[in-house]
N, C-alpha and C positions, 0 to 999 in steps of 0.2 A: 219512419214508415207511417202508413195511414191505414185505417180500417176501411172496409167496403162502405160505400155510401149507403145510408139507411134512411128511408123515408119515415117521417114521423106523422102520426094521425093521418088525416086526409090531405094535409098540406104538402105541396111540392117543395119541401125544404130539405136541404142536406147539410150535414155537418161532419167535421173530421176530428178524430180523436187519436192520440198517440197509440202506437202499437202495443204499449205496455198495458193499456186499458183492457180489462177482460170483458167478455161478453156479458157477464152479469152486471157490471157497471154500466155498460151500454144500454142494457134493457132497463135498468133502474132510471137512467137519465131520460130514456124514452118515455117511461111511465110518468116521471115527474115533470116533463117538459111543459113550460108555459109558452104558448104561442100567441102573438099579437100580429095580425095581418100576415100570418104565415112566417113570422120571424121568431126564432127561439130566443128567449130572454134569460135562460138559465146560464149563469157563469159567464166569464169573459170569452171573447171570440178569438183572442190572440194567444199564442203559445209563448209565454214569457221566457221560458228556458231556451227555446230555440232563438228567440229574439236576442237574448243576452249573449248567446253563443255567436250569433252573427255580428253583433257589435264588437265582441272580443276579437274575432278574426279580422274584421275590417280595420280595427285599430292597429292590429299587427301589420297589416299592409301599409297603413298610413305611416307607421313608425319606420318600417324598412324602406319604403319606396320614396318617401318625401323627407321626413325629418332627418334620418341618418345620412341621406345623400345631399342634404342642403348645401354643404360646403365642399362638395366633391367636384373639382373643376374638370375631372375626366368624364363626368356625365354630360349629356347634351342639355343645352338650355331648352331646346324644343325639338320635337320629332315631327317635322313639317309634313303635312299632307294637304292636298287640295281639297276643297269642300266636298265635292262629289265622291272622292275617294274615302274621305273620312266618314261620310254618311254610311258607306257600305261596311266599314271596319267596326263601327260602333253599335250596330243593331239598335237603332233608335225607335223602332216600332213598339208601341204599347198595346198589349193584347188583352183578350178577355180573361185569360187565366194567368196567374202569377208565375214568375220564373223561380227556379230552384235557388237555394242559397249559394250553391256552387257557381251557378251562372251569374248571380248578382255580384259575387266576389270577383269574378273574372271581369265583369263590367267595370267594377271599381278600379281594377288594375289598368284596364284599357283607358279609362278616363284620365288616370294619372299619367300614363305613358304618353298620351297625345296632347296633354295640356302643357302650356308654357310654364316652365319652372321659374316663377318670379323670385324665388328665394335663392336662385343660383348666383354665385359670386360674379358671373359675367352677364347678368341681366341688367342692362343699363337703359332700357327702353322708355321707362316712365318716371314719374316723380314719386314712385314707391318701389321698394325692392327689399330683399333680404328677409330674414326670419328672426323674430324675437320669441324666445321660448316661453317667457312668462305671459306675454300677451296671447300666445297660442293656447296655453292652458286656460287662460281666462275665457277664451272663445269656446273651448270645449265645455267649460262649466256652464256658460250662458246658453249654449245650444242644448245642453242636456236639461237645464231647468226651464228653458223656453219662457222666460218672463216677458212682460210688457210693462214699460215704465210710464205709467200715468198716475196711479194712486199708491199711497203708502201701504194700503191694506194688501195689495197684490204684489208689491215690489219694494218692501221696506229697505232691504240692504242696498239695492241698486240706486234708489232715490237718494239715500244718504251719501253713497259713493259719488254720484254725479254732483251733488251739492259741494262736496269737499274738493273735487277736481276743478270745478268751475271757480271756486274761491281761490284756489292756488294759481290758476291761469290768469285770473284777474290781477293778482299781486304782481305777476311778471309783466303784465302790460303797464302797470304803474298806477292803477286806479285804487282809490281808498275803499270803494265799494262798487257794486255792480250786480248784474244779473246775467243769465245765459241759459243756453239749452243745447244739447247735442242733436245733430241733424244728420240725415242720410246724404252727406256729401257737401263739399264747399259750394257747389252751385246752388244748393238749397239754402245754405247759410246766407249767400249773397242775395237771394230772392227774399228771404226773411228780412234782411236789413233794408232792402229797397222798399218793401211794403211797410216796415216799421217807420222809416223816414217819412213816407207819404202820410201815414196815419198821424204822425206827430205834426205834420204840416197842415193837414185838414182832417181832424178826427171824425167828422161827419160822414166821411167816405165809407166807413164800416157799415152804416145802416142805409145811407142814401145812394151809395154807388157812385159811378163816374159822372152821371148827368149833372150838368151845371158847374162842373169844375173848370178852372182855367187850364190852359195847355201846360201840363207839367213837363219840366225838362231836367235831365240829370247829366252829369259830366263824368267822364272817365277817360283813361289814356288810350292811345292807339294800340298799346301793347297789353291791354287788359284781357282777362279771361273772357271767352265767348259767352259765359253764363250771364254776363251783364245784358247782352242783347236778348237772350232767351227770357230772362226775368222781366225785362221791359215789355216783351211781347206777351208773356203769360199774364202779367198783371194789368194789361190793358193800357199801359203807358204809351206803347208804340215804339218800334225801333228807330223811327225817324226823330224821336225826341231824346235819343241818346246822343249827346254831342261828344265826339271823340277829340280829345286834346292832343296836340302834337307832342312828340317825344324827342329827346335829344339823341345823339349818336349812340348812347349807351342804353336807350330804351326807357329813360326816365321821363315822367311827365314834366313839361316845362310850365312852372307856375305862372309866368307872365302870359302864356297862351291860355291857360285856364281862366285867368281874370278877363281876358279879352272875350272869351266865349260866354262867360257869365254876363258881361255887359251887353254883348250882342243879343243874348236871349231876352234880357230885360227890355231892350229897345224894341224887340219884336212883339212885346206884349205877353211873352211867356212867363211862367212862374218857376224859376229855378228852385229846387228843393234838396238836391243831393249831389255830393261829390264822392265818387268811388275811387280811392287811390289803391295802388297795388304795392305790396311789400313782397317781392319775389315773383317776377313775371314768369309765365310758363316756359317761354322759349329762352330768353336771354338771362333770366334771373335778376332782373333790374328791380331796384328799390326806389320808389318815388320819394321826393323830398317832402316828408310828411309835415315838418314844422312850417315850411313856407305855404304848403297847401292849407294847413290848419289856419294860418293867418287870414287867408282869403275866405275860408269858410266862416270864420268869426266876423269878418268885415261885412259879408253879405247874408249872414244868418242862415247858413246851409248846413245840413247834416253831413258829417264826415264819416264815411265807412271805409275801413281799410281791409282789403282782401289780402290777408296774410296767410292764406291757406297753405302756401308753399314756404314762405319765408318766416312765418311766425315762430318756428322752432329755434331760430337764432336768438330769440329772447332768453333762452335757457343758458346761453353762453355769455359769460362776462366779457369775453374777447370780441365776440361778433354781434352783441346786442345793439351796438352803435348803428348797425345797418337800419334799424327801425327807430332811430332817434325821432322823438316827437309823437310816437304812437299813443302815448298817454292822453293826447289831446283829441283822439278820435271818439266819436259817439258810439261806434260799434266796430267789432273786429271779427273776421272769420279766420279760424286757425285750425289746421288739420294735423293732429299728431300722428296720423297714419302715414304721413309722408316721411319727412326727415327723421322722425323719432321711432318709426317702425311699430306703431301701436296696432297695426293690422287694419285692413280695409273692412268697414269704414269707421273712421273715428274723427268726427268733425264737429267743432263747437262754434256757435255764434255767441259772442260775448258783448254785453251792452253796458255802457257806463251808467245809464239811468237805473236807479234802484227804487223807483216809485211804483213799480208794477206795470210799466208801459207794455212790456211783452204780453202780459196777461190781458190787459185792457184791449190790446190790438187783436189778439187771437182767440180770446175765450168765447165759448158758446154756451157755457154753463149747463152741460148735459146733466139732467137731474138723476139719471140712472148711474152716473159715475161719480159726480162731484157733489154729493149730498153735503149740506152744511151742518147737519146735526149728527155727524159721526161721533164715535166715542173717543177719537184721538184728535190731535192738532191738524186740522185740514189744510193748513198752510203748506204741509208736505205733499199734498196732492197737486203736483206741479204740471200734470199733463195738459191742463188747459192753456198753458203758454205755447203749446205746439199746434201746428196745423194738422198734425197726425193724431190718430187715436192710438193704435198699436205703435209702439216705439221700442227699438232695441236698446239694451243697456250698454251702449258703446263706450261710455266712460269707464266701465269696469276694467277693460283690457289695458287702458292707459294707466289707471290707478294701480293695478297689480304690477305692471311693469315699472312704474315709478317707485312703488314700495320696494321692489327687488333691487333696482339699480341706484336709487337715490337721485337727487338732483345732480350730484357730481357725475354719476354714470351717464345720465342723459346729456350733460354738458360735454363730456368726453366724446360722445357719439357725434355731436355737431362739430366739435373742433377737429376730430379726425377726418370727417368727411371733407371739410374745407381744406385741410392740409393735403389730403390725397388729390383734390382738385388742383391745388397749387402745384403739386409735383407733376401732374399730367401736363399742365400748362408749360412748365419749364422743359419737359421732354419734347413737347410739340415744337417748341422754338428751336430745339437742337436738330430736328430731323428734316431732311430734305423732302419737299413735297407737301408738308403739312403747313397750314396757314390759319392762324387764329382770326376770328372775326373781330374780337375785342378782348381786352383783359377782363376776365370775369371777377365779380365781387362776391359771388356765392358759389354754389356747387354745379352750376350749369357751365359746361365748357363747350363752346361752339367753334367749329373749325371746318375747313375744307381739306380734302386730300386731293392733290393735283398729281395724277399719274404721270409716269415718265414721258408719255407721248404728247402731253400738253405743256410741258415745262418750258419749251422754247417758243411757244406760240406768242404772238403779240396780244397784249391786253386789249380786247375788243369784243364786239357782239358774238363773233364765232367762238372765241375762247370760252366766254361765259355760258354760251349755249351748250357746248360740249361738257363743260364742268358740271352743268346742271344735271347731266345724265349719269354722272359717276355714282353719286350716293344711292340712287335706287337700285342700281346693278349690284353694288357691294352689299346692300341690305338683303337683296334676294339671295345672294350667294351665302351669306352668313346664316340666314335662316334655314336654308336647305341643308347646309352643313351641320347646323346646330351648335356652332362654336360660341356664339354670343348673340345678344340682341342690343342694337343701338339705334336710336331714333334719328330721323333726318326731316328736314322741312325747308321750304323757302320762307323768307320773312322780309317784309317791308322793301320789296324790290331786289333783294339779294337772292341769288340762285341757291338751289338745294345745298345745305350744309349739314354736317353731323352735329347732334346735340348730345354730349355725354353728360349724364347726371350721376354724381357720386353720392350714394346714400348708405348702402349696406355695410354694417360692421364686419361682415365676412370678406369684404373686398380688401385686397392688399396691393402693395406697390407692384408686385409681380403681375397682377391683373391689369394694371394701367399699362405696363410694358406690353403685355399680350395684346391688349386692345390695338395699340399702334402697329405692332408686328402683323397682326391678323388683317388689318385694313390694307397694309402694303401687299401682303400675300394675295388677298382676294382681288386686288385691283391691278396686279402687275401687268396684265395683258390688255388693259383698257387704253 
């Protein structure tokens, strides 16, 4: 409850007090009120008890509606609504006066109801899925503490945690030493690496800019992540100076084609400076031959960056780390633990073999109000100047707490089980009529077509492929409106739309793989 509004002095200022506050207290506060520009400065303006109660009730909703339902396959993956319908359901308008706590709690429930449940066992749509309870608790802690990781004085624990995690990740890559930093996404890590390679090639660019530089050229595969083009555009290199190297039938960069492209660029008078290889491509899950690519980089003195955002977690597995054979020869690596390892979005590291302070030299601006050199502690722990950001989230903490909980063997089991489930799905696809693999996968990406009964007797020709191209979008629409599962599809390199099943979540079982195939057959039976 609230008291009646009471004007103080001659100022048109109002404040609210709990119903338990008596009139005498109200008069006393009025008498002692300090006003500056018509604003009361006495005491806090928030009701802590009411705020704590709201947090408690909201956490109960989170527990009941998200966490406890995370592994319940009878729940819908999504409650699909068209954008205009959803706008009406959510009451998105922000008003002059605040809403009641009851209304806010209802809004929280609405948001949960109409959001996609990415922790559902049958969410297969992206390169992240599932729920890790330890990582989740770590996120609760960091959200409550609201730290920013730039100096030791304001973020002592999280800076030490980041240092420990980066050191351990560097060990798995196979470097004896190195450096690194956590970034808001693999795309940003790739951009960091591109800029770092350019800085190493021509350090004067940091102060003098692009004028007077030769035409810089970089190389990456046709199957690379689209962030390579975005980074080249953002950094002023230009998308025309990204040379895309041909891939083989499995989506791997062809080293001989890379060398041809490097020689071509040199003959054109350009300045090659970087090769971006991929360890786990987004669609096909392909791993470029890193050793052979490294040979070419050494021959032509090129920086080798490996985008292992998706495939880097295979390094944790003694059985599957062979997929990244040669990665220790890279100059930099992007690795996203929020994907296969479930560290929670976002958790992305750029790791650099150089340990001479190259990251800091490239990015530091020496802000005197943050990075004073005469502090009372060891300022080498003020690592924020290695980043292009100022405020930065403690993303390493959720990976650290999860790693502490599961141990390396627990993380390894996660990778091994995901790839074993992918292998099970492949074998089931081979047994079922109407399902056709694009290729034998080497990672957790299982790409396949479903050919409905009406197309199975058609001749293999343009009309067949045109009709098959239309199957996946219809099946996707039906599964989303039903809420039974979410599965991605796309065309790729001249191939018509196909499904891409990604196995990640430890909540997923063999039964979910069977359900996936059964559900596609059911949803497409009349096509």
